[in-house]
C-alpha positions as CSV (number, residue, x, y, z in Angstrom):
1,M,305.7,135.9,229.2
2,S,306.4,136.7,232.7
3,T,308.6,134.3,235.1
4,K,306.6,132.9,237.7
5,V,307.9,131.9,241.1
6,G,308.4,128.1,242.0
7,A,308.4,126.8,245.4
8,W,310.6,124.1,246.9
9,D,310.2,121.8,250.1
10,C,312.5,122.1,253.3
11,P,314.0,118.6,253.9
12,Y,315.0,119.4,257.8
13,C,311.5,120.5,258.9
14,G,309.3,119.0,255.9
15,T,307.7,122.8,255.5
16,K,306.3,122.7,251.9
17,G,306.0,125.6,249.2
18,N,308.7,127.8,250.2
19,P,309.0,130.3,247.6
20,G,311.8,129.9,244.9
21,F,313.3,133.2,245.7
22,E,313.8,132.2,249.3
23,Y,317.5,130.8,250.7
24,G,316.1,130.1,253.7
25,C,313.3,127.8,255.2
26,S,310.3,129.7,256.2
27,G,309.6,126.9,259.0
28,C,313.3,126.2,260.3
29,E,315.5,129.2,258.9
30,H,317.7,126.5,257.7
31,P,319.4,127.3,254.8
32,R,318.0,125.9,251.1
33,P,320.5,123.0,251.0
34,K,322.0,121.3,247.6
35,G,319.3,118.4,246.2
36,V,316.3,120.6,246.6
37,R,313.9,120.2,243.5
38,F,312.1,123.2,242.3
39,Y,308.4,122.9,241.3
40,L,305.7,125.1,240.2
41,P,302.6,124.9,242.3
42,E,299.1,125.5,240.6
43,N,298.2,129.2,240.0
44,A,301.8,130.0,240.7
45,P,302.1,134.0,241.1
46,E,304.1,136.2,238.7
47,A,307.6,137.4,240.2
48,T,307.8,140.7,240.9
49,S,311.1,142.8,240.0
50,E,312.3,142.6,243.4
51,Q,311.8,138.9,243.4
52,V,313.6,138.5,240.2
53,E,316.4,140.4,241.4
54,K,316.7,137.6,244.6
55,M,316.5,134.7,242.2
56,G,319.1,136.1,239.4
57,H,319.0,135.3,235.9
58,D,321.1,132.0,235.9
59,P,321.2,129.0,238.0
60,N,321.9,129.0,241.5
61,W,325.2,127.8,242.8
62,Y,325.7,125.9,245.9
63,C,328.7,126.6,248.3
64,S,331.4,123.8,248.5
65,Y,331.5,123.8,252.2
66,C,328.3,124.4,253.5
67,E,325.8,123.7,250.5
68,S,323.8,126.5,251.0
69,G,322.2,127.7,247.8
70,N,323.6,131.0,246.4
71,V,322.3,133.7,243.7
72,D,324.5,133.6,240.9
73,R,325.8,136.9,240.9
74,V,327.4,136.7,244.1
75,A,331.0,135.1,244.8
76,R,330.8,134.1,248.4
77,C,328.5,132.3,249.8
78,W,325.9,134.3,252.1
79,K,325.8,131.8,254.8
80,C,329.6,130.8,255.6
81,G,331.1,133.5,253.3
82,A,333.3,130.6,251.4
83,P,334.6,131.7,247.7
84,R,332.7,130.2,245.0
85,G,334.8,127.8,242.9
86,S,334.9,126.3,239.4
87,D,333.7,123.1,241.6
88,S,330.9,124.6,243.4
89,A,327.8,122.7,241.9
90,Q,325.1,124.4,239.9
91,H,321.4,123.9,240.4
92,S,320.6,122.4,236.9
93,T,318.0,123.5,234.5
94,R,315.3,121.6,232.7
95,V,312.6,122.6,230.1
96,F,309.3,120.9,230.1
97,V,306.9,120.5,227.1
98,G,303.0,121.5,227.4
99,N,301.4,120.9,230.5
100,D,304.1,118.4,231.6
101,I,305.1,120.5,234.4
102,P,306.1,119.4,238.1
103,R,303.7,120.4,240.8
104,S,305.2,119.0,243.5
105,A,308.9,118.0,244.8
106,E,307.8,114.4,244.0
107,E,306.7,115.2,241.0
108,A,310.0,116.9,239.9
109,E,312.4,114.1,241.9
110,K,310.2,111.3,239.2
111,M,310.6,113.8,236.1
112,E,314.3,113.8,236.7
113,E,314.6,110.5,235.2
114,T,312.9,111.8,232.1
115,V,313.9,115.4,231.3
116,T,317.0,115.8,230.2
117,P,319.2,118.8,231.9
118,E,320.4,121.6,229.9
119,T,324.1,121.9,229.5
120,E,325.6,123.9,232.7
121,K,327.4,127.2,231.7
122,P,331.2,126.7,233.3
123,Y,331.8,129.3,235.9
124,V,334.4,131.9,235.3
125,P,335.3,134.2,238.4
126,T,335.1,137.4,238.4
127,E,336.1,140.3,240.1
128,D,334.7,141.0,243.6
129,L,334.3,144.5,245.1
130,L,335.2,143.4,248.6
131,Y,337.5,140.7,248.0
132,G,339.1,140.9,244.7
133,I,339.7,138.0,242.5
134,V,337.6,134.9,243.8
135,N,339.0,131.5,242.7
136,E,340.4,128.5,244.3
137,Q,344.2,129.8,244.6
138,T,343.1,132.9,246.5
139,A,340.8,131.1,248.8
140,E,343.7,128.6,249.9
141,A,346.0,131.9,250.6
142,E,343.6,133.8,252.4
143,D,343.3,133.3,256.3
144,L,340.8,131.1,256.7
145,S,339.8,132.1,260.0
146,Q,338.4,135.1,258.5
147,L,335.4,132.7,256.8
148,S,332.3,131.4,258.7
149,I,332.9,127.8,258.1
150,E,332.2,125.7,261.2
151,S,334.0,122.5,260.9
152,E,338.1,122.5,260.1
153,D,337.5,118.6,258.4
154,I,336.2,120.6,255.0
155,V,339.5,122.4,254.3
156,E,341.6,120.8,252.1
157,T,345.1,120.6,253.6
158,G,348.6,120.9,252.1
159,S,349.1,117.5,252.7
160,D,346.1,116.2,251.3
161,R,347.0,118.0,248.2
162,R,350.3,116.4,248.2
163,K,348.5,113.0,248.8
164,K,346.6,113.6,245.2
165,R,349.5,114.5,244.0
166,R,351.4,111.2,244.7
167,T,348.2,109.6,244.0
168,I,348.3,111.0,240.4
169,T,352.1,110.4,239.7
170,G,351.6,106.7,240.8
171,V,348.9,106.0,238.4
172,I,351.3,107.8,235.8
173,L,354.0,105.4,236.8
174,S,351.7,102.7,236.4
175,V,350.7,103.6,232.8
176,L,354.1,103.8,231.7
177,L,355.2,100.5,233.5
178,V,352.6,98.8,231.5
179,F,353.4,100.3,228.2
180,A,356.9,98.9,228.8
181,G,355.7,95.5,229.3
182,I,353.6,95.6,226.3
183,Y,356.9,97.2,224.4
184,F,358.9,94.6,225.9
185,F,356.6,91.8,225.4
186,F,355.3,92.1,222.0
187,I,357.1,94.4,220.1
188,R,360.9,93.9,221.3
189,T,362.7,91.6,219.0
190,T,365.6,89.6,219.5
191,E,368.5,87.8,217.1
192,Q,369.8,84.4,217.0
193,I,371.5,82.0,213.9
194,A,369.9,79.7,211.6
195,V,371.7,77.4,209.9
196,V,371.1,76.2,206.0
197,D,369.9,72.7,206.2
198,G,368.6,72.3,202.6
199,F,367.4,73.6,199.1
200,S,364.3,72.7,196.5
201,W,363.6,74.2,193.3
202,T,361.0,73.7,190.1
203,Q,361.8,74.9,186.8
204,N,359.6,74.4,183.3
205,V,360.5,74.2,179.7
206,L,357.8,75.5,177.4
207,I,357.8,74.3,173.7
208,E,355.5,76.8,171.6
209,E,354.8,76.6,167.6
210,Y,353.4,79.1,165.4
211,Q,350.0,78.0,164.4
212,T,347.1,79.4,162.1
213,H,343.8,79.1,164.0
214,Q,340.4,80.3,162.7
215,K,338.5,83.0,164.7
216,E,335.3,85.3,164.4
217,G,334.4,88.6,166.1
218,W,333.0,92.0,165.3
219,S,336.1,93.1,164.3
220,I,339.4,91.7,162.8
221,P,343.0,92.2,165.4
222,V,346.1,93.1,163.8
223,G,347.5,90.4,161.9
224,G,344.1,88.5,161.2
225,R,343.3,87.5,157.7
226,E,339.3,87.9,156.7
227,T,338.2,84.7,155.3
228,G,334.4,85.7,155.2
229,S,331.8,88.0,156.8
230,E,327.5,88.2,157.3
231,I,325.2,90.7,158.6
232,R,324.0,90.1,162.3
233,Q,321.9,91.9,164.8
234,S,324.5,93.3,167.4
235,G,321.9,95.1,169.7
236,T,318.8,97.7,169.9
237,E,318.1,101.4,169.9
238,R,315.5,103.3,171.6
239,V,313.4,105.5,169.3
240,T,311.2,108.5,170.2
241,D,308.0,108.5,168.4
242,G,306.6,111.8,170.4
243,Y,305.5,113.1,173.7
244,H,302.1,113.1,175.5
245,P,300.8,114.7,179.0
246,E,299.6,112.6,181.8
247,T,298.2,113.2,184.8
248,Q,299.2,111.0,187.8
249,M,298.5,110.9,191.7
250,D,301.3,112.5,193.9
251,T,302.4,113.0,197.3
252,C,303.0,116.7,197.9
253,Y,304.3,118.4,201.5
254,R,303.7,121.6,202.7
255,S,305.1,123.5,205.8
256,V,302.6,123.9,209.0
257,T,303.6,125.6,212.6
258,I,302.7,123.2,215.6
259,P,301.7,125.4,218.2
260,Q,303.2,124.7,221.6
261,T,304.4,126.1,225.1
262,C,307.2,125.1,227.4
263,T,308.3,125.9,230.7
264,R,311.9,126.5,231.8
265,D,312.9,125.6,235.2
266,N,315.7,128.3,235.3
267,G,317.2,126.6,238.3
268,N,317.0,129.5,240.9
269,G,313.7,129.2,242.1
270,G,311.9,130.9,238.9
271,F,310.0,129.1,235.8
272,D,309.9,130.9,232.7
273,P,307.0,129.9,230.6
274,Y,307.5,130.5,226.7
275,D,305.9,129.9,223.2
276,C,308.4,126.8,221.5
277,S,306.2,126.1,218.7
278,Y,307.9,124.6,216.0
279,S,307.8,124.2,212.2
280,S,306.9,120.6,210.5
281,S,305.8,119.7,207.4
282,E,302.6,117.4,206.4
283,S,302.1,115.5,203.4
284,Y,298.8,115.3,201.0
285,S,297.7,113.6,197.9
286,C,297.7,115.9,195.0
287,T,297.9,115.2,190.7
288,N,300.5,116.3,189.0
289,T,300.8,116.4,185.1
290,V,304.2,115.3,183.7
291,T,305.3,114.8,180.2
292,V,305.9,111.2,178.9
293,E,307.7,109.9,176.0
294,D,306.4,107.4,173.5
295,Y,309.3,105.4,172.1
296,H,309.9,101.8,170.8
297,F,312.6,99.8,169.9
298,E,314.4,98.8,166.7
299,P,317.5,96.2,165.8
300,V,320.5,97.5,165.4
301,Y,322.8,95.5,162.7
302,D,326.8,95.0,162.0
303,T,329.2,93.2,160.3
304,W,330.3,89.9,161.8
305,Y,333.7,88.8,160.4
306,F,335.2,85.1,160.1
307,Y,339.1,85.4,160.1
308,D,342.4,83.5,160.2
309,I,345.3,84.6,162.6
310,D,348.8,82.8,163.3
311,E,349.6,82.7,167.0
312,W,352.3,80.9,169.1
313,T,350.4,77.9,170.6
314,A,352.1,76.0,173.6
315,I,352.3,72.0,172.7
316,G,354.6,70.8,175.3
317,N,355.6,71.4,178.9
318,Y,358.6,69.6,180.2
319,P,359.2,70.4,184.2
320,T,361.7,69.5,186.2
321,S,362.3,70.2,190.2
322,G,364.5,68.9,192.7
323,N,366.1,69.0,196.3
324,D,369.6,70.1,195.8
325,H,371.4,72.9,194.9
326,S,371.8,72.6,191.1
327,P,369.0,73.5,189.1
328,Y,368.6,72.1,185.5
329,Y,366.2,72.8,182.7
330,D,364.5,69.6,180.8
331,D,366.7,69.1,177.1
332,A,363.5,69.5,175.2
333,Q,364.2,71.2,172.0
334,S,362.5,73.1,169.5
335,V,361.9,71.3,166.0
336,G,362.3,73.6,162.6
337,N,361.3,77.2,162.2
338,L,358.0,77.5,163.4
339,Q,358.7,76.2,166.9
340,R,360.5,77.8,170.0
341,R,361.6,77.0,173.3
342,I,361.0,79.0,176.3
343,E,362.9,78.3,179.7
344,Q,360.0,79.7,182.3
345,P,361.6,80.7,185.7
346,G,360.6,78.4,188.7
347,V,360.3,78.6,192.4
348,Y,363.6,78.6,194.4
349,K,363.2,77.7,198.5
350,V,366.1,77.7,200.8
351,F,365.4,75.8,204.2
352,F,366.5,76.8,207.7
353,S,366.7,75.5,211.2
354,S,367.4,77.1,214.6
355,D,367.3,76.4,218.1
356,G,364.0,76.6,219.8
357,L,362.2,76.8,216.4
358,K,360.5,74.9,213.8
359,P,362.3,74.2,210.8
360,F,361.4,77.4,207.8
361,S,362.0,78.2,204.5
362,R,362.3,81.2,202.3
363,T,361.9,81.9,198.7
364,Y,364.1,83.8,196.8
365,S,365.0,84.8,193.1
366,L,367.4,82.4,191.1
367,E,370.2,85.0,191.5
368,T,369.8,85.1,195.7
369,W,369.1,81.5,196.2
370,K,372.5,80.5,194.5
371,L,374.1,82.9,197.1
372,F,373.2,80.1,199.5
373,D,375.4,77.3,200.6
374,Y,374.6,74.2,203.3
375,G,375.5,75.0,206.8
376,Q,375.7,78.7,206.1
377,E,375.0,80.6,209.6
378,H,372.5,83.7,208.7
379,M,371.3,86.0,212.0
380,I,367.3,86.1,212.2
381,K,365.0,88.6,214.0
382,I,362.2,86.9,215.8
383,N,359.4,88.6,218.2
384,A,358.1,87.3,221.3
385,F,355.8,84.8,219.6
386,K,358.6,83.3,217.8
387,I,357.8,84.4,214.6
388,I,360.7,85.0,212.2
389,L,360.7,88.9,211.0
390,E,363.8,88.8,209.1
391,V,366.6,86.5,207.9
392,E,370.0,88.7,206.9
């Protein structure tokens, strides 16, 4: 499909239907400015090769100084001669599906809210036969008096650039100060003295007796002595009897092509209709023959055992505790060869106090706990929230 000629309306004199390949208004000769909307009138003509050449093949760009529209292949504005920079705005491109195409500037403006623009291609400065490489650096180095720029106010001066750099530097310093404040308040730790105020401890003596227990199960553990058994059902198993075919309704899918026509606003005054048909899948009812298993369940039997086994069994607990630094175990003793005494390790705490903090405690192993003494001073580390992080 061939490119069709779009149109645009002049926002200065109100002339409507300016051809898309024209960069100046036919009514007032004002350059086509940034912000105009292209639309495709009914029965729009196909563009000639000369008109396609005037529109170009990529979106128009708009001069950063006078905002005039320019064909994509030129590196300098046709109106004022200013160079194209990477910050020069491009006309957005959009794709319209079916007959949902803007036929007026008003429709194009409304459809901007519902039709997502395509991603812009980044501008890369190219070789200009007259001026050489054109970019921001060469533009600043040239004598701006050679450019047809009507107002000096639109040229960024060295002072403006220095102000921008100072602003960026100030922002960076502010961010660093914020991070420094966060570190100082939330991460920084301080040290102070804590004094040992007291102790607590708990311990336990366990008396066990070697006893014979009667138990049962599907197996006898090591050391067990069988005293009886019986056959019991331990479960079921699935037994296959055969197979048979079975027809059942199913949902099948097939690929179909959905016909569709799209029109692309090229962002240069031209519109390209094209076939955008797409593949999809549709479902339909079908029948399938499947093989179905015939089966039944049968019981499974196994031996259930009764047995005796000798095990150490707790027959007494004798706890002790205190708030001093002299832990001891209860003097409960085992009797005979079939009993034994087990001294179980307990819980050992040290209590501290420190200026500006609530009294606190720490739990230690018995060996470490014995190293503390009343009135000892220890260095502690705390954070900004007065949470104790470490006791040395």
